[in-house]
N, C-alpha and C positions, 0 to 999 in steps of 0.2 A: 321371831315366831317360827316361820317356815323358811327353810333354805333349800334351794335347788343347786346342785353342783354337777356340772358337765365334765366329761373327760373323753379322750379318744381323738381329739382333733390333731391335725398335723399336715405334713406335706406328702402328697401321693401322686404317682404318675397317672396320666390319662389312661382309663381302662382299668385302673386298680380299684381296690376296695378299702373301706374304712368303716369301723364300727364306733358309733358314738353312744355313750352311756350317760344317764342322768339319774341321780339319787335325790329323793326328797326326804328331808328330815325336819324334826322339830315337833311343834304342836299340830298334829294331823288328826282330824276327825274322820274325814272321808274325802276321797279324791274323785271328782267326776271324770273329766277328760284330761289326758296328758298329750303333749305333742312337741313337735319340733318346728321351729321357724328359722328363717335365715335372712340375712341382710348382706347383699353384695355391695361393693363400693359404688357410691353414687345412686343407690336405689333404696326404696323403702323395704321394710321388713315384710316378708311374705310367708304364708303358710307352706310347710313342706309336707307334714303328715300329722295326723292326730289319731288317737285311739281312746275309746270310751272304756269305762270300767268293765263293761260287758264284752269288750273285744271287738267292737265295731270300728273299722278303720276308714280313714279318708286320706287321699293323697292328691297332691298337686299333679296336674297332667304332665308336667315336665319331668317328674320322677317316677311315674307309674311304670312298673315292671323292672325298675332298677333298685329302688329303695324299699325296705321292709321295716315297719315299725312294730314293736312288741313291748309288752309291759308285764311286770310281775306285781300284782296287787298286794301280795303279802309283804314284799320288800319295798314297795313304793318306788319302783324304778321303771324307767322307760328307756329302750334302746332304739337306735336307728342303724340298721345295716345298709350301707351304701355300696352298691356294686356298679361296675361299668362307669366309673366317675368321668365326668367331662370337665373341661376348663370352666365352663359356665356354672358349674356347681360351687365354684370358689366363693366363699362367703363366711361370715361369722354365724354360727349356728347356735340358736338359743332354745333352751328347754323351757317348756311351759306346763303348768299344772293348774287346773281349775278346781279349787277346793270348796267343799260345803263348809259353812260356818255353824258351829254348834249353837243351838237355841236361836237360830236365825233362819229367815227365809232366803237370805242372800248367799251368793257364792262369791269367791274372790280369786283373781288370777295372780299367780306368782311366776317370776321369771328368774332364770339363771343369768349369770353374767356373760355367758357366751364362750364358745370355743371356736378357734379359727381353723377352717378347712381350706387348704390350698391345693388345687389340682393343676399341676404344671410339669412340663418336661425339664 
């Protein structure tokens, strides 16, 4: 049905920058919010940033001022610009999209398979 594909992960030096991208494809009626979550080794998945179709953003306190989320509604993509990266940002980053279901009152979450970001010297 719907597929989310992330790209842009990799190894980066502390203080460096990285840009993650996510593209949604398939049977898409309408997307509510899109966002990025991450899971560090030994920890649960946590919210990093989200953005609604109207452009309202929300960030985890740990990334405010360093990360910027943006989306292109026409292309069904969402990006995460990560600056001033720290070792504690090391995690698998997952793309998320909350989609409206046609002829339904329900919405559904879709997830990408994740992309690894490693911040290390």
